[in-house]
RODREN-905381 format. One record per residue (C-alpha): x negated, y negated, z; residue in three letters; residue number from 0. Coordinates in steps of 0.05 Angstrom, whole numbers, padded with zeros to 5 digits, always signed. Layout:
% residues N
      c1      c2      c3  code  pos
       X       Y       Z   ALA  NUM
...
END
This chain:
% residues 255
      c1      c2      c3  code  pos
  -00192  -01467  -01301   MET    0
  -00229  -01530  -01321   GLU    1
  -00167  -01572  -01308   PHE    2
  -00158  -01545  -01238   GLU    3
  -00230  -01556  -01219   ILE    4
  -00230  -01628  -01242   LEU    5
  -00164  -01637  -01203   GLU    6
  -00199  -01612  -01140   ASN    7
  -00256  -01659  -01152   ILE    8
  -00207  -01717  -01150   GLY    9
  -00186  -01733  -01220   PHE   10
  -00113  -01744  -01236   THR   11
  -00076  -01703  -01288   LYS   12
  -00073  -01764  -01334   GLY   13
  -00149  -01776  -01328   GLU   14
  -00164  -01705  -01343   ILE   15
  -00119  -01703  -01406   LYS   16
  -00150  -01767  -01433   VAL   17
  -00221  -01744  -01417   TYR   18
  -00208  -01676  -01451   PHE   19
  -00179  -01713  -01512   ALA   20
  -00239  -01757  -01518   LEU   21
  -00287  -01698  -01513   LEU   22
  -00252  -01666  -01572   LYS   23
  -00239  -01730  -01612   LEU   24
  -00306  -01766  -01602   GLY   25
  -00306  -01840  -01616   ASN   26
  -00234  -01859  -01627   THR   27
  -00180  -01909  -01618   SER   28
  -00123  -01909  -01566   SER   29
  -00072  -01885  -01615   GLY   30
  -00109  -01819  -01627   ALA   31
  -00119  -01810  -01552   ILE   32
  -00045  -01819  -01542   ILE   33
  -00028  -01769  -01593   ASN   34
  -00078  -01716  -01569   ARG   35
  -00068  -01724  -01494   SER   36
  +00007  -01735  -01490   GLY   37
  -00003  -01794  -01445   VAL   38
  +00045  -01854  -01455   SER   39
  +00019  -01919  -01485   ARG   40
  +00040  -01956  -01422   SER   41
  -00009  -01912  -01380   LYS   42
  -00067  -01897  -01426   VAL   43
  -00105  -01963  -01418   TYR   44
  -00099  -01960  -01343   GLU   45
  -00127  -01889  -01345   ILE   46
  -00184  -01909  -01393   LEU   47
  -00203  -01967  -01345   ASP   48
  -00205  -01918  -01287   LYS   49
  -00248  -01868  -01325   LEU   50
  -00296  -01926  -01345   LYS   51
  -00301  -01944  -01271   GLU   52
  -00322  -01871  -01258   LYS   53
  -00374  -01876  -01314   GLY   54
  -00340  -01825  -01358   LEU   55
  -00317  -01868  -01415   VAL   56
  -00353  -01920  -01457   THR   57
  -00320  -01973  -01500   GLU   58
  -00339  -02014  -01562   VAL   59
  -00299  -02065  -01601   ILE   60
  -00303  -02064  -01678   ARG   61
  -00263  -02112  -01718   LYS   62
  -00220  -02128  -01658   ASN   63
  -00202  -02054  -01649   ILE   64
  -00222  -02020  -01583   ARG   65
  -00258  -01953  -01592   TYR   66
  -00270  -01905  -01535   PHE   67
  -00318  -01846  -01526   GLN   68
  -00326  -01795  -01472   ALA   69
  -00392  -01797  -01433   ALA   70
  -00431  -01732  -01424   SER   71
  -00397  -01684  -01376   PRO   72
  -00464  -01687  -01337   GLU   73
  -00438  -01755  -01314   ARG   74
  -00384  -01718  -01273   ILE   75
  -00441  -01687  -01231   LYS   76
  -00467  -01758  -01220   GLU   77
  -00398  -01781  -01200   TYR   78
  -00394  -01724  -01151   MET   79
  -00462  -01744  -01122   ASP   80
  -00438  -01815  -01113   ARG   81
  -00374  -01790  -01079   LYS   82
  -00416  -01746  -01035   LYS   83
  -00459  -01807  -01014   ASP   84
  -00395  -01846  -01000   GLN   85
  -00367  -01790  -00958   LEU   86
  -00432  -01786  -00916   ILE   87
  -00427  -01861  -00904   LYS   88
  -00353  -01855  -00887   LEU   89
  -00370  -01797  -00839   GLU   90
  -00423  -01840  -00806   ASN   91
  -00374  -01899  -00801   ASP   92
  -00322  -01852  -00771   PHE   93
  -00370  -01828  -00717   GLU   94
  -00377  -01902  -00698   GLY   95
  -00301  -01910  -00687   ILE   96
  -00286  -01840  -00658   LEU   97
  -00297  -01861  -00585   PRO   98
  -00248  -01918  -00591   SER   99
  -00196  -01874  -00625   LEU  100
  -00204  -01821  -00570   THR  101
  -00196  -01876  -00519   GLU  102
  -00130  -01897  -00553   MET  103
  -00105  -01826  -00549   GLN  104
  -00126  -01820  -00475   LYS  105
  -00089  -01883  -00460   TYR  106
  -00026  -01855  -00494   GLN  107
  -00034  -01789  -00457   GLU  108
  -00041  -01825  -00390   ASP  109
  +00021  -01867  -00399   LYS  110
  +00056  -01864  -00333   GLN  111
  +00119  -01823  -00328   GLN  112
  +00167  -01825  -00270   VAL  113
  +00217  -01769  -00253   LYS  114
  +00267  -01761  -00196   VAL  115
  +00292  -01694  -00170   TYR  116
  +00350  -01688  -00122   VAL  117
  +00371  -01630  -00076   GLY  118
  +00342  -01562  -00064   LEU  119
  +00353  -01544  -00137   GLU  120
  +00313  -01606  -00157   GLY  121
  +00257  -01584  -00111   LEU  122
  +00258  -01515  -00142   LYS  123
  +00255  -01545  -00213   THR  124
  +00195  -01588  -00196   LEU  125
  +00156  -01530  -00162   TYR  126
  +00175  -01483  -00220   SER  127
  +00143  -01532  -00268   GLU  128
  +00081  -01536  -00224   ILE  129
  +00076  -01460  -00219   LEU  130
  +00082  -01453  -00293   ALA  131
  +00019  -01493  -00303   THR  132
  -00023  -01466  -00245   MET  133
  -00085  -01428  -00258   LYS  134
  -00135  -01392  -00215   LYS  135
  -00182  -01436  -00175   ASN  136
  -00138  -01498  -00186   ASP  137
  -00127  -01543  -00125   ASP  138
  -00059  -01560  -00096   TYR  139
  -00064  -01615  -00042   LEU  140
  -00010  -01634  +00007   ALA  141
  -00002  -01685  +00063   MET  142
  +00055  -01661  +00106   THR  143
  +00113  -01700  +00134   PHE  144
  +00133  -01695  +00207   ALA  145
  +00156  -01624  +00220   HIS  146
  +00223  -01648  +00248   ASP  147
  +00242  -01671  +00179   SER  148
  +00225  -01604  +00145   MET  149
  +00298  -01593  +00135   GLY  150
  +00335  -01528  +00138   SER  151
  +00311  -01456  +00139   GLN  152
  +00325  -01451  +00064   SER  153
  +00272  -01507  +00054   ILE  154
  +00223  -01468  +00096   LEU  155
  +00237  -01404  +00057   ARG  156
  +00228  -01442  -00008   PHE  157
  +00159  -01465  +00012   PHE  158
  +00143  -01396  +00038   HIS  159
  +00160  -01366  -00030   ASN  160
  +00122  -01421  -00067   PHE  161
  +00058  -01407  -00028   HIS  162
  +00065  -01333  -00038   GLN  163
  +00068  -01344  -00114   LYS  164
  +00011  -01395  -00111   ARG  165
  -00032  -01347  -00073   ALA  166
  -00019  -01292  -00124   LEU  167
  -00044  -01337  -00179   ILE  168
  -00105  -01355  -00140   GLY  169
  -00092  -01429  -00135   CYS  170
  -00124  -01460  -00074   ASN  171
  -00083  -01502  -00025   ALA  172
  -00109  -01555  +00022   LYS  173
  -00059  -01584  +00072   VAL  174
  -00066  -01643  +00119   LEU  175
  -00021  -01643  +00180   VAL  176
  -00012  -01693  +00236   ASN  177
  -00048  -01668  +00300   TYR  178
  +00014  -01680  +00342   LYS  179
  +00056  -01634  +00300   ASP  180
  +00053  -01573  +00345   ASN  181
  +00110  -01540  +00306   LYS  182
  +00067  -01536  +00244   PHE  183
  +00042  -01468  +00267   LYS  184
  +00114  -01442  +00256   ASP  185
  +00108  -01461  +00183   THR  186
  +00041  -01426  +00179   LEU  187
  +00072  -01364  +00207   ASP  188
  +00124  -01371  +00154   PHE  189
  +00077  -01378  +00097   SER  190
  +00027  -01334  +00060   ASP  191
  -00039  -01367  +00077   THR  192
  -00087  -01335  +00026   ARG  193
  -00126  -01388  -00009   HIS  194
  -00099  -01435  +00042   TYR  195
  -00136  -01485  +00087   GLU  196
  -00108  -01538  +00132   PHE  197
  -00135  -01594  +00174   ARG  198
  -00106  -01640  +00226   THR  199
  -00108  -01716  +00221   THR  200
  -00087  -01776  +00261   VAL  201
  -00047  -01800  +00201   TYR  202
  +00028  -01789  +00206   ARG  203
  +00064  -01797  +00143   LEU  204
  +00139  -01812  +00138   PRO  205
  +00143  -01770  +00074   THR  206
  +00107  -01708  +00046   GLY  207
  +00059  -01720  -00013   ILE  208
  +00037  -01664  -00060   ALA  209
  -00018  -01674  -00111   ILE  210
  -00029  -01626  -00169   TYR  211
  -00067  -01643  -00233   LYS  212
  -00034  -01707  -00258   ASP  213
  +00026  -01701  -00213   ILE  214
  +00038  -01739  -00147   VAL  215
  +00103  -01721  -00114   ALA  216
  +00132  -01761  -00057   THR  217
  +00181  -01712  -00021   ILE  218
  +00235  -01737  +00026   ILE  219
  +00270  -01678  +00060   LEU  220
  +00333  -01678  +00100   GLY  221
  +00404  -01660  +00085   GLU  222
  +00394  -01676  +00011   VAL  223
  +00320  -01672  -00009   PRO  224
  +00294  -01725  -00058   LYS  225
  +00231  -01721  -00096   ILE  226
  +00198  -01779  -00132   PHE  227
  +00146  -01757  -00182   VAL  228
  +00094  -01800  -00218   ILE  229
  +00057  -01765  -00274   ILE  230
  -00007  -01804  -00287   SER  231
  -00079  -01781  -00287   LYS  232
  -00103  -01848  -00260   GLU  233
  -00053  -01849  -00205   ASN  234
  -00066  -01775  -00186   ALA  235
  -00141  -01790  -00183   ASP  236
  -00131  -01846  -00135   HIS  237
  -00087  -01804  -00090   TYR  238
  -00136  -01745  -00096   ARG  239
  -00194  -01789  -00074   LYS  240
  -00153  -01814  -00015   PHE  241
  -00136  -01744  +00005   PHE  242
  -00207  -01721  +00004   TYR  243
  -00232  -01782  +00043   ASP  244
  -00181  -01764  +00097   VAL  245
  -00197  -01689  +00090   TRP  246
  -00273  -01703  +00105   GLU  247
  -00255  -01741  +00169   LYS  248
  -00203  -01690  +00195   SER  249
  -00211  -01631  +00240   GLU  250
  -00218  -01563  +00207   ASN  251
  -00169  -01512  +00236   LYS  252
  -00178  -01437  +00231   LYS  253
  -00116  -01394  +00235   ARG  254
END
């Protein structure tokens, strides 16, 4: 049990064997230590030097022969106290560098990723990934493209199904639409509008833009949909700010 406790304190097996040998032998030469501890001659002096640094071994030289003696086991307590003080200092030092380490991690996490999705199946894959991370009271923001480019009925059905699932989760949707897009009401009739708010704006975008968490998706519909996705918190924050700036200047529409 003593051996295991000293190991847990931080002593090596060799240091413990040599210290135990010295406790039993008293003032003695290296030869007796080697025989008693089982530590090799090539290692014993290195171990004795480490124990001296820890304050657990004293040495005297008589007639050109080195003799060693174990210090009182009470010195182990003093050694532990010194280690405790060092640990407290290290903890304080670490607190000083923690913000910079956290910033490094934040930078790594915010490294920009770019993805491209093609076709209706690609659109489904992207929105499946979005739905998988959605939580109640999250915000999904969208700036719609011209309705004439909404694509086929299958695209409309897809967005209808997406908004149904989003509404069931309780994620809020805010949608900006160009005020000239009279056909947009058809899309509203086609969609579940719970947790859904839209406003009209003078802006007319050539593509659709969806913003959710760190995702900004540029959506080009047509015969073959193409979706360009940038995953970056910094980029998403810029788009989100732009969206809300336009949102505040836009006309609120009640369905």
